[in-house]
DRENPA-436592 format. One record per residue (C-alpha): x, y, z; residue in one letter. Coordinates in steps of 0.05 Angstrom, whole numbers. Layout:
(rec (X,Y,Z),"A")
...
This chain:
(rec (1411,1823,2406),"X")
(rec (1484,1839,2419),"X")
(rec (1502,1912,2429),"X")
(rec (1546,1948,2378),"X")
(rec (1589,1974,2435),"X")
(rec (1616,1932,2493),"X")
(rec (1624,1970,2559),"X")
(rec (1672,1955,2616),"X")
(rec (1694,1997,2675),"X")
(rec (1756,1984,2717),"X")
(rec (1773,2006,2788),"X")
(rec (1803,2071,2761),"X")
(rec (1733,2093,2742),"X")
(rec (1748,2097,2667),"X")
(rec (1693,2069,2623),"X")
(rec (1720,2033,2561),"X")
(rec (1671,2031,2503),"X")
(rec (1693,1981,2450),"X")
(rec (1659,1986,2383),"X")
(rec (1644,1916,2354),"X")
(rec (1586,1918,2306),"X")
(rec (1555,1848,2303),"X")
(rec (1557,1812,2237),"X")
(rec (1601,1863,2203),"X")
(rec (1676,1858,2186),"X")
(rec (1682,1933,2201),"X")
(rec (1647,1984,2245),"X")
(rec (1603,2029,2202),"X")
(rec (1563,2089,2223),"X")
(rec (1488,2078,2227),"X")
(rec (1431,2073,2277),"X")
(rec (1461,2011,2310),"X")
(rec (1528,2043,2325),"X")
(rec (1496,2109,2347),"X")
(rec (1449,2069,2392),"X")
(rec (1511,2037,2424),"X")
(rec (1541,2105,2435),"X")
(rec (1478,2128,2470),"X")
(rec (1482,2068,2516),"X")
(rec (1554,2087,2532),"X")
(rec (1532,2158,2548),"X")
(rec (1479,2132,2595),"X")
(rec (1532,2090,2632),"X")
(rec (1580,2149,2632),"X")
(rec (1528,2189,2672),"X")
(rec (1543,2142,2731),"X")
(rec (1578,2185,2784),"X")
(rec (1631,2131,2792),"X")
(rec (1652,2140,2719),"X")
(rec (1709,2191,2710),"X")
(rec (1712,2189,2635),"X")
(rec (1708,2147,2573),"X")
(rec (1757,2114,2525),"X")
(rec (1726,2096,2457),"X")
(rec (1762,2042,2417),"X")
(rec (1748,1983,2371),"X")
(rec (1751,1908,2376),"X")
(rec (1759,1903,2301),"X")
(rec (1822,1913,2260),"X")
(rec (1801,1984,2245),"X")
(rec (1770,2038,2288),"X")
(rec (1711,2055,2242),"X")
(rec (1704,2053,2167),"X")
(rec (1652,2107,2156),"X")
(rec (1579,2111,2137),"X")
(rec (1533,2052,2122),"X")
(rec (1526,2056,2046),"X")
(rec (1474,2001,2046),"X")
(rec (1430,2047,2086),"X")
(rec (1446,2108,2043),"X")
(rec (1429,2071,1979),"X")
(rec (1357,2064,2003),"X")
(rec (1346,2138,2012),"X")
(rec (1296,2167,1962),"X")
(rec (1279,2235,1992),"X")
(rec (1327,2290,2015),"X")
(rec (1294,2291,2083),"X")
(rec (1323,2222,2097),"X")
(rec (1397,2240,2092),"X")
(rec (1385,2307,2127),"X")
(rec (1350,2274,2186),"X")
(rec (1402,2218,2190),"X")
(rec (1458,2269,2190),"X")
(rec (1425,2311,2244),"X")
(rec (1410,2249,2287),"X")
(rec (1483,2227,2285),"X")
(rec (1506,2297,2304),"X")
(rec (1457,2300,2362),"X")
(rec (1491,2239,2393),"X")
(rec (1561,2266,2380),"X")
(rec (1543,2334,2409),"X")
(rec (1518,2300,2471),"X")
(rec (1583,2261,2474),"X")
(rec (1626,2324,2475),"X")
(rec (1581,2364,2522),"X")
(rec (1564,2312,2576),"X")
(rec (1618,2340,2623),"X")
(rec (1669,2284,2628),"X")
(rec (1731,2272,2585),"X")
(rec (1726,2226,2525),"X")
(rec (1786,2199,2486),"X")
(rec (1786,2162,2420),"X")
(rec (1838,2106,2422),"X")
(rec (1847,2095,2347),"X")
(rec (1874,2026,2334),"X")
(rec (1863,2024,2259),"X")
(rec (1834,2063,2201),"X")
(rec (1787,2120,2221),"X")
(rec (1755,2145,2158),"X")
(rec (1693,2186,2140),"X")
(rec (1641,2179,2195),"X")
(rec (1693,2141,2236),"X")
(rec (1738,2202,2239),"X")
(rec (1678,2246,2254),"X")
(rec (1663,2204,2315),"X")
(rec (1735,2212,2337),"X")
(rec (1731,2288,2325),"X")
(rec (1673,2291,2375),"X")
(rec (1719,2262,2428),"X")
(rec (1761,2311,2469),"X")
(rec (1826,2279,2447),"X")
(rec (1849,2229,2395),"X")
(rec (1908,2181,2405),"X")
(rec (1928,2133,2350),"X")
(rec (1976,2076,2338),"X")
(rec (2039,2101,2304),"X")
(rec (2033,2055,2244),"X")
(rec (2045,2079,2172),"X")
(rec (1989,2034,2146),"X")
(rec (1938,2067,2191),"X")
(rec (1895,2117,2153),"X")
(rec (1856,2177,2177),"X")
(rec (1814,2221,2132),"X")
(rec (1748,2244,2101),"X")
(rec (1744,2206,2035),"X")
(rec (1670,2220,2024),"X")
(rec (1684,2265,1964),"X")
(rec (1708,2204,1925),"X")
(rec (1637,2178,1928),"X")
(rec (1605,2245,1912),"X")
(rec (1589,2260,1985),"X")
(rec (1612,2307,2039),"X")
(rec (1624,2292,2113),"X")
(rec (1554,2292,2143),"X")
(rec (1572,2279,2215),"X")
(rec (1605,2345,2232),"X")
(rec (1669,2338,2192),"X")
(rec (1663,2405,2156),"X")
(rec (1645,2438,2223),"X")
(rec (1696,2409,2272),"X")
(rec (1756,2403,2226),"X")
(rec (1760,2478,2209),"X")
(rec (1755,2493,2284),"X")
(rec (1809,2443,2301),"X")
(rec (1862,2449,2245),"X")
(rec (1840,2513,2209),"X")
(rec (1798,2526,2148),"X")
(rec (1853,2516,2096),"X")
(rec (1874,2447,2121),"X")
(rec (1801,2427,2130),"X")
(rec (1786,2446,2058),"X")
(rec (1844,2403,2034),"X")
(rec (1825,2343,2077),"X")
(rec (1751,2344,2057),"X")
(rec (1756,2366,1984),"X")
(rec (1814,2321,1964),"X")
(rec (1795,2261,2006),"X")
(rec (1868,2240,2013),"X")
(rec (1891,2193,2069),"X")
(rec (1929,2223,2128),"X")
(rec (1983,2184,2164),"X")
(rec (1987,2186,2240),"X")
(rec (2052,2226,2239),"X")
(rec (2021,2279,2193),"X")
(rec (1957,2280,2235),"X")
(rec (1998,2292,2298),"X")
(rec (2036,2350,2264),"X")
(rec (1972,2384,2242),"X")
(rec (1938,2378,2310),"X")
(rec (1888,2325,2290),"X")
(rec (1918,2277,2341),"X")
(rec (1941,2291,2412),"X")
(rec (1990,2233,2417),"X")
(rec (2017,2171,2383),"X")
(rec (2024,2102,2415),"X")
(rec (2073,2046,2400),"X")
(rec (2027,1987,2414),"X")
(rec (1955,1970,2431),"X")
(rec (1972,1966,2505),"X")
(rec (2009,2033,2501),"X")
(rec (1949,2062,2464),"X")
(rec (1900,2044,2520),"X")
(rec (1949,2065,2574),"X")
(rec (1958,2134,2542),"X")
(rec (1883,2142,2532),"X")
(rec (1869,2126,2606),"X")
(rec (1924,2173,2628),"X")
(rec (1895,2229,2585),"X")
(rec (1826,2220,2616),"X")
(rec (1854,2223,2687),"X")
(rec (1897,2284,2670),"X")
(rec (1839,2324,2640),"X")
(rec (1778,2316,2685),"X")
(rec (1746,2380,2659),"X")
(rec (1761,2371,2585),"X")
(rec (1724,2414,2535),"X")
(rec (1725,2420,2460),"X")
(rec (1762,2483,2437),"X")
(rec (1699,2509,2403),"X")
(rec (1660,2505,2468),"X")
(rec (1709,2549,2506),"X")
(rec (1688,2623,2512),"X")
(rec (1721,2669,2461),"X")
(rec (1742,2611,2417),"X")
(rec (1776,2631,2352),"X")
(rec (1788,2590,2289),"X")
(rec (1861,2572,2279),"X")
(rec (1883,2619,2223),"X")
(rec (1817,2657,2225),"X")
(rec (1744,2645,2207),"X")
(rec (1713,2660,2140),"X")
(rec (1716,2735,2154),"X")
(rec (1792,2736,2161),"X")
(rec (1828,2770,2102),"X")
(rec (1873,2709,2089),"X")
(rec (1813,2662,2088),"X")
(rec (1775,2710,2044),"X")
(rec (1833,2708,1995),"X")
(rec (1832,2632,1999),"X")
(rec (1759,2629,1981),"X")
(rec (1767,2679,1925),"X")
(rec (1814,2629,1891),"X")
(rec (1791,2560,1913),"X")
(rec (1727,2556,1872),"X")
(rec (1763,2572,1807),"X")
(rec (1819,2523,1822),"X")
(rec (1766,2469,1837),"X")
(rec (1728,2485,1773),"X")
(rec (1792,2481,1733),"X")
(rec (1804,2410,1759),"X")
(rec (1732,2384,1760),"X")
(rec (1697,2425,1706),"X")
(rec (1636,2427,1751),"X")
(rec (1625,2352,1745),"X")
(rec (1633,2339,1819),"X")
(rec (1581,2380,1858),"X")
(rec (1606,2351,1924),"X")
(rec (1670,2393,1918),"X")
(rec (1628,2457,1911),"X")
(rec (1583,2436,1969),"X")
(rec (1644,2422,2014),"X")
(rec (1672,2491,2000),"X")
(rec (1604,2523,2013),"X")
(rec (1593,2484,2077),"X")
(rec (1661,2503,2105),"X")
(rec (1655,2576,2084),"X")
(rec (1585,2585,2111),"X")
(rec (1602,2546,2174),"X")
(rec (1660,2594,2185),"X")
(rec (1609,2651,2191),"X")
(rec (1561,2615,2239),"X")
(rec (1558,2586,2308),"X")
(rec (1569,2511,2318),"X")
(rec (1496,2490,2318),"X")
(rec (1476,2531,2257),"X")
(rec (1538,2508,2219),"X")
(rec (1519,2436,2234),"X")
(rec (1450,2446,2204),"X")
(rec (1481,2478,2142),"X")
(rec (1527,2418,2133),"X")
(rec (1468,2370,2137),"X")
(rec (1432,2407,2082),"X")
(rec (1492,2403,2037),"X")
(rec (1500,2330,2055),"X")
(rec (1428,2317,2033),"X")
(rec (1442,2352,1967),"X")
(rec (1502,2308,1955),"X")
(rec (1467,2244,1975),"X")
(rec (1410,2257,1926),"X")
(rec (1456,2275,1868),"X")
(rec (1461,2231,1806),"X")
(rec (1537,2236,1811),"X")
(rec (1538,2206,1881),"X")
(rec (1491,2150,1861),"X")
(rec (1535,2134,1801),"X")
(rec (1599,2134,1842),"X")
(rec (1571,2093,1899),"X")
(rec (1539,2043,1852),"X")
(rec (1604,2031,1813),"X")
(rec (1662,2051,1857),"X")
(rec (1634,2018,1919),"X")
(rec (1585,1962,1903),"X")
(rec (1611,1938,1836),"X")
(rec (1684,1949,1853),"X")
(rec (1678,1911,1919),"X")
(rec (1640,1855,1885),"X")
(rec (1696,1846,1834),"X")
(rec (1749,1846,1888),"X")
(rec (1710,1793,1926),"X")
(rec (1711,1748,1865),"X")
(rec (1646,1761,1828),"X")
(rec (1682,1746,1763),"X")
(rec (1722,1687,1791),"X")
(rec (1701,1615,1777),"X")
(rec (1670,1585,1839),"X")
(rec (1695,1520,1869),"X")
(rec (1768,1529,1849),"X")
(rec (1816,1531,1910),"X")
(rec (1852,1597,1921),"X")
(rec (1921,1600,1890),"X")
(rec (1985,1639,1903),"X")
(rec (2044,1654,1858),"X")
(rec (2111,1645,1894),"X")
(rec (2157,1648,1834),"X")
(rec (2142,1689,1771),"X")
(rec (2177,1691,1703),"X")
(rec (2171,1752,1658),"X")
(rec (2192,1751,1585),"X")
(rec (2213,1820,1562),"X")
(rec (2244,1873,1608),"X")
(rec (2217,1935,1574),"X")
(rec (2174,1985,1611),"X")
(rec (2115,1936,1617),"X")
(rec (2157,1877,1638),"X")
(rec (2198,1919,1686),"X")
(rec (2134,1948,1716),"X")
(rec (2103,1879,1726),"X")
(rec (2168,1855,1758),"X")
(rec (2167,1914,1807),"X")
(rec (2095,1905,1831),"X")
(rec (2104,1830,1837),"X")
(rec (2169,1834,1876),"X")
(rec (2135,1887,1920),"X")
(rec (2082,1835,1936),"X")
(rec (2135,1786,1959),"X")
(rec (2141,1744,1896),"X")
(rec (2207,1719,1870),"X")
(rec (2216,1745,1798),"X")
(rec (2258,1720,1740),"X")
(rec (2262,1778,1692),"X")
(rec (2285,1752,1624),"X")
(rec (2306,1792,1563),"X")
(rec (2343,1778,1498),"X")
(rec (2406,1812,1526),"X")
(rec (2434,1817,1596),"X")
(rec (2439,1892,1588),"X")
(rec (2364,1895,1574),"X")
(rec (2347,1851,1633),"X")
(rec (2391,1893,1679),"X")
(rec (2358,1956,1654),"X")
(rec (2291,1926,1672),"X")
(rec (2313,1913,1743),"X")
(rec (2342,1984,1746),"X")
(rec (2271,2010,1736),"X")
(rec (2253,1982,1805),"X")
(rec (2317,2011,1834),"X")
(rec (2297,2080,1808),"X")
(rec (2227,2075,1838),"X")
(rec (2256,2053,1904),"X")
(rec (2307,2110,1904),"X")
(rec (2250,2160,1897),"X")
(rec (2213,2127,1955),"X")
(rec (2276,2127,1997),"X")
(rec (2278,2203,1994),"X")
(rec (2213,2203,2033),"X")
(rec (2231,2148,2081),"X")
(rec (2304,2142,2099),"X")
(rec (2295,2095,2158),"X")
(rec (2339,2033,2167),"X")
(rec (2276,1990,2159),"X")
(rec (2261,2023,2092),"X")
(rec (2332,2008,2069),"X")
(rec (2324,1935,2089),"X")
(rec (2257,1930,2052),"X")
(rec (2290,1961,1990),"X")
(rec (2347,1911,1991),"X")
(rec (2299,1853,2001),"X")
(rec (2255,1876,1943),"X")
(rec (2313,1883,1895),"X")
(rec (2339,1816,1917),"X")
(rec (2274,1784,1894),"X")
(rec (2287,1804,1821),"X")
(rec (2336,1762,1780),"X")
(rec (2353,1792,1712),"X")
(rec (2375,1740,1661),"X")
(rec (2376,1715,1590),"X")
(rec (2373,1642,1611),"X")
(rec (2306,1607,1599),"X")
(rec (2327,1550,1645),"X")
(rec (2318,1597,1705),"X")
(rec (2243,1596,1690),"X")
(rec (2240,1525,1717),"X")
(rec (2197,1524,1780),"X")
(rec (2157,1586,1762),"X")
(rec (2084,1582,1779),"X")
(rec (2067,1634,1726),"X")
(rec (2104,1663,1665),"X")
(rec (2080,1729,1635),"X")
(rec (2101,1746,1564),"X")
(rec (2110,1822,1555),"X")
(rec (2148,1827,1489),"X")
(rec (2131,1867,1426),"X")
(rec (2061,1864,1395),"X")
(rec (2087,1815,1342),"X")
(rec (2056,1746,1336),"X")
(rec (2121,1713,1313),"X")
(rec (2162,1741,1370),"X")
(rec (2109,1723,1421),"X")
(rec (2104,1652,1393),"X")
(rec (2179,1643,1396),"X")
(rec (2187,1663,1469),"X")
(rec (2125,1624,1488),"X")
(rec (2154,1559,1460),"X")
(rec (2222,1571,1493),"X")
(rec (2190,1584,1561),"X")
(rec (2141,1526,1557),"X")
(rec (2199,1479,1544),"X")
(rec (2224,1488,1616),"X")
(rec (2158,1499,1653),"X")
(rec (2127,1447,1698),"X")
(rec (2058,1416,1688),"X")
(rec (2026,1457,1743),"X")
(rec (2050,1526,1718),"X")
(rec (2007,1571,1675),"X")
(rec (2025,1622,1621),"X")
(rec (1998,1692,1607),"X")
(rec (2007,1743,1552),"X")
(rec (2007,1818,1566),"X")
(rec (1983,1834,1496),"X")
(rec (1937,1894,1491),"X")
(rec (1903,1876,1425),"X")
(rec (1922,1807,1396),"X")
(rec (1870,1753,1409),"X")
(rec (1891,1704,1463),"X")
(rec (1863,1643,1428),"X")
(rec (1910,1654,1369),"X")
(rec (1971,1667,1414),"X")
(rec (1955,1603,1454),"X")
(rec (1968,1562,1391),"X")
(rec (2043,1569,1407),"X")
(rec (2032,1534,1473),"X")
(rec (2027,1458,1482),"X")
(rec (1977,1472,1539),"X")
(rec (1926,1522,1513),"X")
(rec (1880,1508,1572),"X")
(rec (1935,1538,1617),"X")
(rec (1942,1600,1573),"X")
(rec (1909,1667,1590),"X")
(rec (1914,1741,1577),"X")
(rec (1936,1789,1632),"X")
(rec (1933,1859,1603),"X")
(rec (1969,1909,1647),"X")
(rec (1967,1985,1638),"X")
(rec (2024,2034,1637),"X")
(rec (2055,2055,1683),"X")
(rec (2043,1989,1717),"X")
(rec (2062,2014,1786),"X")
(rec (2008,2068,1784),"X")
(rec (1951,2038,1742),"X")
(rec (1903,1998,1785),"X")
(rec (1872,1952,1733),"X")
(rec (1890,1886,1701),"X")
(rec (1844,1861,1645),"X")
(rec (1842,1785,1646),"X")
(rec (1826,1755,1578),"X")
(rec (1797,1685,1573),"X")
(rec (1815,1648,1509),"X")
(rec (1770,1595,1477),"X")
(rec (1808,1539,1511),"X")
(rec (1827,1574,1577),"X")
(rec (1805,1531,1635),"X")
(rec (1767,1556,1696),"X")
(rec (1826,1536,1739),"X")
(rec (1873,1580,1698),"X")
(rec (1824,1638,1702),"X")
(rec (1819,1630,1777),"X")
(rec (1895,1628,1785),"X")
(rec (1903,1690,1742),"X")
(rec (1850,1725,1782),"X")
(rec (1884,1707,1848),"X")
(rec (1951,1732,1823),"X")
(rec (1921,1799,1804),"X")
(rec (1892,1807,1874),"X")
(rec (1958,1783,1904),"X")
(rec (1996,1842,1872),"X")
(rec (1943,1891,1895),"X")
(rec (1909,1905,1829),"X")
(rec (1836,1904,1809),"X")
(rec (1816,1848,1761),"X")
(rec (1763,1850,1707),"X")
(rec (1749,1788,1666),"X")
(rec (1731,1791,1592),"X")
(rec (1724,1741,1536),"X")
(rec (1773,1738,1478),"X")
(rec (1763,1787,1421),"X")
(rec (1804,1833,1377),"X")
(rec (1825,1891,1423),"X")
(rec (1788,1857,1480),"X")
(rec (1748,1910,1518),"X")
(rec (1792,1966,1543),"X")
(rec (1836,1976,1481),"X")
(rec (1776,1970,1435),"X")
(rec (1734,2023,1470),"X")
(rec (1792,2068,1488),"X")
(rec (1808,2074,1414),"X")
(rec (1739,2103,1399),"X")
(rec (1753,2163,1443),"X")
(rec (1819,2184,1412),"X")
(rec (1795,2166,1342),"X")
(rec (1733,2210,1350),"X")
(rec (1778,2268,1370),"X")
(rec (1816,2259,1305),"X")
(rec (1752,2254,1265),"X")
(rec (1731,2321,1294),"X")
(rec (1798,2351,1275),"X")
(rec (1789,2326,1203),"X")
(rec (1720,2359,1201),"X")
(rec (1750,2427,1217),"X")
(rec (1734,2432,1291),"X")
(rec (1784,2476,1327),"X")
(rec (1834,2430,1363),"X")
(rec (1828,2471,1427),"X")
(rec (1753,2460,1427),"X")
(rec (1763,2385,1418),"X")
(rec (1811,2382,1477),"X")
(rec (1768,2425,1522),"X")
(rec (1707,2381,1506),"X")
(rec (1745,2319,1529),"X")
(rec (1762,2352,1595),"X")
(rec (1691,2381,1603),"X")
(rec (1664,2311,1592),"X")
(rec (1704,2288,1653),"X")
(rec (1760,2250,1618),"X")
(rec (1828,2256,1653),"X")
(rec (1862,2274,1588),"X")
(rec (1836,2304,1523),"X")
(rec (1836,2259,1462),"X")
(rec (1892,2289,1420),"X")
(rec (1940,2295,1479),"X")
(rec (1923,2224,1499),"X")
(rec (1938,2198,1430),"X")
(rec (2005,2234,1433),"X")
(rec (2019,2199,1499),"X")
(rec (2005,2129,1472),"X")
(rec (2039,2144,1405),"X")
(rec (2008,2157,1337),"X")
(rec (2052,2106,1304),"X")
(rec (2028,2052,1352),"X")
(rec (1956,2070,1338),"X")
(rec (1969,2067,1263),"X")
(rec (2005,2000,1270),"X")
(rec (1948,1970,1310),"X")
(rec (1898,1994,1259),"X")
(rec (1938,1965,1201),"X")
(rec (1945,1898,1236),"X")
(rec (1870,1895,1248),"X")
(rec (1856,1911,1175),"X")
(rec (1904,1856,1151),"X")
(rec (1875,1805,1200),"X")
(rec (1804,1819,1178),"X")
(rec (1824,1817,1105),"X")
(rec (1854,1748,1117),"X")
(rec (1787,1727,1145),"X")
(rec (1752,1753,1082),"X")
(rec (1723,1814,1117),"X")
(rec (1726,1886,1095),"X")
(rec (1739,1944,1141),"X")
(rec (1707,2012,1135),"X")
(rec (1764,2058,1151),"X")
(rec (1751,2106,1209),"X")
(rec (1761,2178,1188),"X")
(rec (1811,2187,1245),"X")
(rec (1858,2137,1210),"X")
(rec (1872,2188,1156),"X")
(rec (1896,2237,1208),"X")
(rec (1941,2184,1241),"X")
(rec (1972,2167,1173),"X")
(rec (1983,2240,1153),"X")
(rec (2018,2259,1217),"X")
(rec (2061,2196,1219),"X")
(rec (2083,2210,1147),"X")
(rec (2112,2277,1168),"X")
(rec (2146,2247,1230),"X")
(rec (2097,2273,1282),"X")
(rec (2089,2207,1318),"X")
(rec (2074,2231,1388),"X")
(rec (2105,2249,1454),"X")
(rec (2162,2200,1448),"X")
(rec (2188,2240,1388),"X")
(rec (2172,2307,1421),"X")
(rec (2121,2322,1367),"X")
(rec (2051,2299,1349),"X")
(rec (1987,2339,1356),"X")
(rec (2028,2377,1407),"X")
(rec (2099,2402,1411),"X")
(rec (2129,2370,1473),"X")
(rec (2186,2397,1514),"X")
(rec (2212,2390,1585),"X")
(rec (2174,2454,1602),"X")
(rec (2107,2424,1579),"X")
(rec (2066,2419,1516),"X")
(rec (2028,2464,1468),"X")
(rec (1985,2448,1408),"X")
(rec (2025,2447,1344),"X")
(rec (2010,2514,1311),"X")
(rec (2009,2484,1241),"X")
(rec (1951,2437,1257),"X")
(rec (1904,2493,1234),"X")
(rec (1940,2494,1167),"X")
(rec (1939,2418,1158),"X")
(rec (1866,2415,1181),"X")
(rec (1834,2483,1167),"X")
(rec (1786,2507,1220),"X")
(rec (1715,2511,1194),"X")
(rec (1679,2577,1196),"X")
(rec (1619,2545,1230),"X")
(rec (1639,2511,1295),"X")
(rec (1594,2461,1332),"X")
(rec (1573,2474,1404),"X")
(rec (1611,2443,1460),"X")
(rec (1551,2400,1480),"X")
(rec (1554,2366,1412),"X")
(rec (1628,2353,1418),"X")
(rec (1620,2324,1488),"X")
(rec (1563,2279,1465),"X")
(rec (1604,2252,1408),"X")
(rec (1663,2236,1452),"X")
(rec (1621,2202,1505),"X")
(rec (1568,2167,1463),"X")
(rec (1620,2135,1418),"X")
(rec (1653,2103,1479),"X")
(rec (1589,2082,1514),"X")
(rec (1560,2053,1451),"X")
(rec (1622,2011,1437),"X")
(rec (1621,1986,1509),"X")
(rec (1548,1966,1499),"X")
(rec (1569,1928,1436),"X")
(rec (1622,1892,1477),"X")
(rec (1568,1871,1526),"X")
(rec (1522,1850,1469),"X")
(rec (1576,1808,1436),"X")
(rec (1594,1773,1502),"X")
(rec (1663,1804,1506),"X")
(rec (1641,1834,1572),"X")
(rec (1618,1783,1623),"X")
(rec (1583,1833,1669),"X")
(rec (1564,1906,1673),"X")
(rec (1611,1913,1733),"X")
(rec (1670,1891,1691),"X")
(rec (1650,1942,1638),"X")
(rec (1642,2000,1687),"X")
(rec (1704,1988,1729),"X")
(rec (1745,1972,1667),"X")
(rec (1725,2037,1634),"X")
(rec (1743,2080,1695),"X")
(rec (1807,2045,1716),"X")
(rec (1829,2025,1647),"X")
(rec (1826,2089,1607),"X")
(rec (1794,2140,1654),"X")
(rec (1722,2142,1629),"X")
(rec (1691,2201,1668),"X")
(rec (1687,2172,1739),"X")
(rec (1627,2215,1760),"X")
(rec (1587,2179,1706),"X")
(rec (1599,2113,1741),"X")
(rec (1628,2079,1680),"X")
(rec (1611,2070,1606),"X")
(rec (1550,2026,1616),"X")
(rec (1524,2064,1676),"X")
(rec (1527,2126,1632),"X")
(rec (1473,2094,1590),"X")
(rec (1433,2071,1651),"X")
(rec (1435,2140,1683),"X")
(rec (1411,2173,1619),"X")
(rec (1359,2120,1606),"X")
(rec (1360,2074,1546),"X")
(rec (1304,2111,1508),"X")
(rec (1341,2178,1513),"X")
(rec (1407,2146,1494),"X")
(rec (1378,2111,1433),"X")
(rec (1344,2176,1409),"X")
(rec (1408,2217,1415),"X")
(rec (1452,2162,1386),"X")
(rec (1408,2158,1325),"X")
(rec (1412,2234,1316),"X")
(rec (1488,2229,1317),"X")
(rec (1488,2168,1270),"X")
(rec (1446,2206,1219),"X")
(rec (1497,2262,1218),"X")
(rec (1564,2229,1231),"X")
(rec (1561,2157,1211),"X")
(rec (1541,2086,1232),"X")
(rec (1591,2082,1289),"X")
(rec (1538,2120,1330),"X")
(rec (1481,2073,1311),"X")
(rec (1457,2049,1380),"X")
(rec (1477,1978,1400),"X")
(rec (1421,1928,1393),"X")
(rec (1423,1912,1468),"X")
(rec (1407,1985,1485),"X")
(rec (1351,1987,1433),"X")
(rec (1321,1926,1468),"X")
(rec (1329,1959,1536),"X")
(rec (1293,2020,1510),"X")
(rec (1236,1976,1486),"X")
(rec (1232,1931,1548),"X")
(rec (1249,1981,1603),"X")
(rec (1311,1942,1626),"X")
(rec (1382,1966,1641),"X")
(rec (1453,1940,1650),"X")
(rec (1448,1947,1726),"X")
């Protein structure tokens, strides 16, 4: 069996240990890699060896912990023992008496950075794409290989808290400035040369914390300034997370307690907190969805098999408003030539100016000549126009005009008249069924929905909607384009409101139903935040516009009436109508549920007069349940009706699309984590009191009976 680390020693006596985990695209921390490090340590004991340079044969240095291994842990002893075993090897590495340098050639994240921290020095390639950091918190974990112990002793407690609790990436330049790196290198050869030179220049290297009379940079946990930091940090964290992310609390506790203890005791404390995180429901939810399901989607789980990979070289966009302009920006950024078409040249130019504004903001951070060249090249790839003839040669055309069937049909016909036989067409509609829109196209098999989210440059999701006649080839090409521009695709079948718009609406509408019932608006908003949603329901409706919500509801009612169906009006619709009638249409008008100003927002004081607050107020648990159950139940209905093609699409779509509480792992995993029997029982209680919208979806009732789950 091939070793995880290849060892070579040159005439200068420097042992080079090259991590190259067999059968893996990246190096990950586990028994195999730790075993390779132990082999390297045994070879380093040779008197002829002067020191060690640790690097990687793969594109990245080391990606972090082996989540496949972690997912099999069932008892807290397992993560604790695994953490302590890793740290025993790393402690041996830093105490064996000879200098060790990490030559970081690519990303060093999580456990990968912790391995580098155990080396006496770290030298990295000076590449902006290279990332360093401790992102474990994003999966509900904390660094379990010494990160909360070594980082405070290397860069200070305050910076260590920020690195571990926020999980943000660190660039090589920033890492050098904070003391995380010793040097930067210009190339792979320069990296290895600098690492070798460092080893020869520091024959008696020690870690700072192993030197007598070591002191924490900025003070340990007893220092007045650090005491003041910890008196504020928990409340700041609670304000942001509402206690839904225990890993944040455990990180703060591990760093604080570690700042009172010696190195070995602090390491044991960290392992105990790591075990607590690894066993938490929140971590299981996050890993299951944000790692396994997300990676499966990105690898093409929802893409038709057997269709060759495609690439868009030239893209047409119809409509240069905020959505069209945003799509133009992200596409040009990905290297695609873009024809941005609008009804007027002024409108088209304004759409291109959106990209110029975004690039100007970026230029303030990076004023290098290379950045200026990239800016000019990106702008050069966007052609604003009113001429449909310029769409000739486009591989894909995306329609992003108003939510009006007649307007969409008109621009579709005009564009299709100049498109080639191999091109395909997409609508960015957020609610209108794709099958109906495709009737305006002479090639409905080449027609698909690509639903972007605003602001396009920030939102990671694209919802791909498959019409009744959409071919597998068109779906595959749409999927490939979404990946090409760096977005995450989910695939759903055609339906009114599709998946994301349909379920998102239940959240804001339930907030309005609560308001109509006399629940204090502040309690409604706090319940949304306590539930883990990024924005409370009333503020969110203001953001997306009350008039838009009312218009969408009216269109749905008319469409269903034309089909001979009756619609039971949601109680929240009455609230939408009443506020729109008095001109309170949302943030765009400066007034909705809130009064909006450049300084911020505040709840409209007269809301309590329009919707009198009831003397008897429900508990926050009931409010949270209503806001969460109504979303999860509608997501289950989408699964039941075949709108959703997989649970992964449902979970990722809910988190990335409208911000369903990430720690829950998505709308369908929310049901799985609770268990179908408990969900059904609580949903029926809510239905008995608040209406049939809470009646549990039939698929969940079957799961409760059969002991199955979404997965």
